[in-house]
N, C-alpha and C positions, 0 to 999 in steps of 0.2 A: 295428855293425860291425866288422868284425875291423880290429885295428889295428897288429898286428906281424905280419913277415914268414909269423912261426910259425905265427899265427891265421889269417892270410891262404891258406896253406898246406893246414893241417886243414880249411878250412872245403870248399875245392876238393875235398880228397880226400872229405870227407862229400858234395859233392854227387856225387860220380863214383861211392860206393856205393849211394845212395840209387836212381841208375839200375840198376845193376847187380842191387841186390836187388829191385828192381821188376819186372823182365823176371825174374829166376827165380821171384818168385811166382805171375806171371803165366803163367810154364810150367807150372807144378804146377797152378794152378789149370786149366789145359785138359788134363791128363792125369786130373786130379780128373772135371772134367764127362765126359771121354770114359765113366769107369766108370759114372756115374751115366747117363748115357745108355744103355749098355750092359745094365745092372741095370734100367732103365725097360721096354727092348722086352722084356726078358723072354727074352732068349738068354744061359746061362748062360755055355758057350764065349767069348763076346764079351766077356761082362763077367769071366771069370779073364784073358783076356789082356789086356785093357784094366788090370788090377789089378796084373798081372806090369809092365807098360809104368809105369805109376805108382809102383813101390812104389821104386825106383832113384832116380826123381826125388823123389819125399820124403826118402830117408836124404839124399838130395846137400843138400837145404835143411837139414838137420839139420849138417853138416858144415860148409857155408857162414854158419851163424848166423842164416838167415832166418826158420825156426821152431824151437820148441822139442821137445826128443826125445820128452817124452810127449805133445805133442800129436800128433805123428806117429804114434809108435805106436799112441794113442787111434783115429784115423783109419785107419789101415791092419786095423785089427782090425776094429771097425766096419762097413768097407767088404766086410773076406773073409765074416765071418759073413753079410751082406746078400745076398753071390754065390752061396756054399753053401746058402743059403736059397733059391735059387733050383731047387736041382735038386729038394729034399723037396717033397711036393705038401703042400700046406696041409690040414691034417685040420681 
C-alpha cells in the first residue's frame, strides 16, 4: 500500500489512467467489430466505410499509448487486404 503522499497520488493517477485506457480499448474494439461484421456480411462498401472510420481510432490508440504502433499497422493492413479481397471474385 502507498505510504507517502506522492505514492498515494501516483496510485490515484494510475487508477485514473487505467479507466481512461480501458474506455479507449473498448472504443477501438467496437470499431474493429464493426469492420469484422461488415466483412462477414460481404458488403464491400460498408466494410470500406467501417475501415475508414476505424483507422483514426486505431491511430489515436497509438498516440495515447494504448496500443503499439506496429500492432495497429498490422491490424489495418490485414483488415484492408480482407476488405479489398471482397471485391475480387474467389477463383
